[in-house]
N, C-alpha and C positions, 0 to 999 in steps of 0.2 A: 558732367554738367558744364564744366569749363569749356570743353571742346564744343559743345552745342552752342554756347554763348559766343565763342570765337567765330564759329561757322555763321551764325546768325548776323553778327556784327559785320563781318566782311561782305556778306551778301547784301545786306541793307546798305552799307556804305557805298557799294558799287552803284546801286540803283539811285541813291541820293546824289551821288557825284554826277551821274548822267543827267538827272533833272536840273541840277545846278548849272552844269555846263550848257544845257539847252537855253538857259536865260541869256547866255552870251553868244552862243553859236549853235544854231540848229544843225548845221553841217557836222561840227565836231561831235555833238551829242548823238546825232544819227549814226556817225561812223562808229562810235563806241558801242551804241546799242545794236548795231547791225552785226558786229562781231559776235559769234555765238557764245557770249559770256555766260549766259544762263546755262546753256548746255555744258560748257566747259566746267563751270562750278558744280553742276549736278553730277557729271561724270567723275570729277575729281573727288568730291565728297563721298560718292558711292565707292570709289576704289579705295580711298583712305580708310573707310569704315569696314573694309574687309570684303568688298565685292570681288568675286572671282573674275578673271580675265574674260571668260566666255559671256558672263552676264553683262559686263561692261561693254563688250563688243555688241551684244544684242541691244542694249540701251542706245548705243551710238547709232546702230542701224535703224532703229525705230525713229530716232530723232531725224535722221537723214530723210526717211520716207515721209515724215509728217511735216516737213518744212513747206512744201508747195501750198497746201490749203491754208497755212497760217498767213500767207501773203495776202489772202483775201481781206483780212482785217486792215492791213496797211494800205491797201488800194482803195477800199470802200470808205474808210474814215475820212481822209482828206476831201474826197468828193462830196460827202455829206456836209462836212463842216463848211466847205466853200459854197455850198448851195444854201447856206444860212439855216441849216437844221440845227436845233439847239444841241449843245455838246452832249447832254445826257442822252437824248434820243439818238444822236449819231453814234455814240458808244454802244448803246443797247442794240441798235440795228446792225452795226458792224460785227458785234459779238454773235448775234443771231445768224447773220449770213455766213460768218466763219464757221459756226457750228454746223450749219447745213452743208457747207462746203466740205468739212471734214467727213460728214456722213456719206456724201456722194463719192468723195475720193476713196474712202475705205471700201465702199461697195465696188468701185472700179478696180481697186487693188485686188480684192477678193476674186473678181472675175478673171483677172490676170494670173491668179494663183499665188499672189504675194500675201503672206500671212504675217502679221506683226504680233 
């Protein structure tokens, strides 16, 4: 239970730190957020919890292949916000388009014989 609390605290602290830094510098917050911290934490927690090397490598490979469609969200959201779309609608639309992008991307990977 203590380990779970430590893991949760560190993960949440990182997210809060990025949002607080964003109040002062969008560049610095963007830099921190763009580093694959979420992936690093997930891989680290998985390995610490007894994940074997092969499964950790498979998780890392899946993360690698799934980065491109995630960029849809980061491209669409600022366009919608700058077009004066309300933030709630902009987030929902960006999430929906990202979901569609993932589906199309996974279909394309399947055609290329890449299975995750």
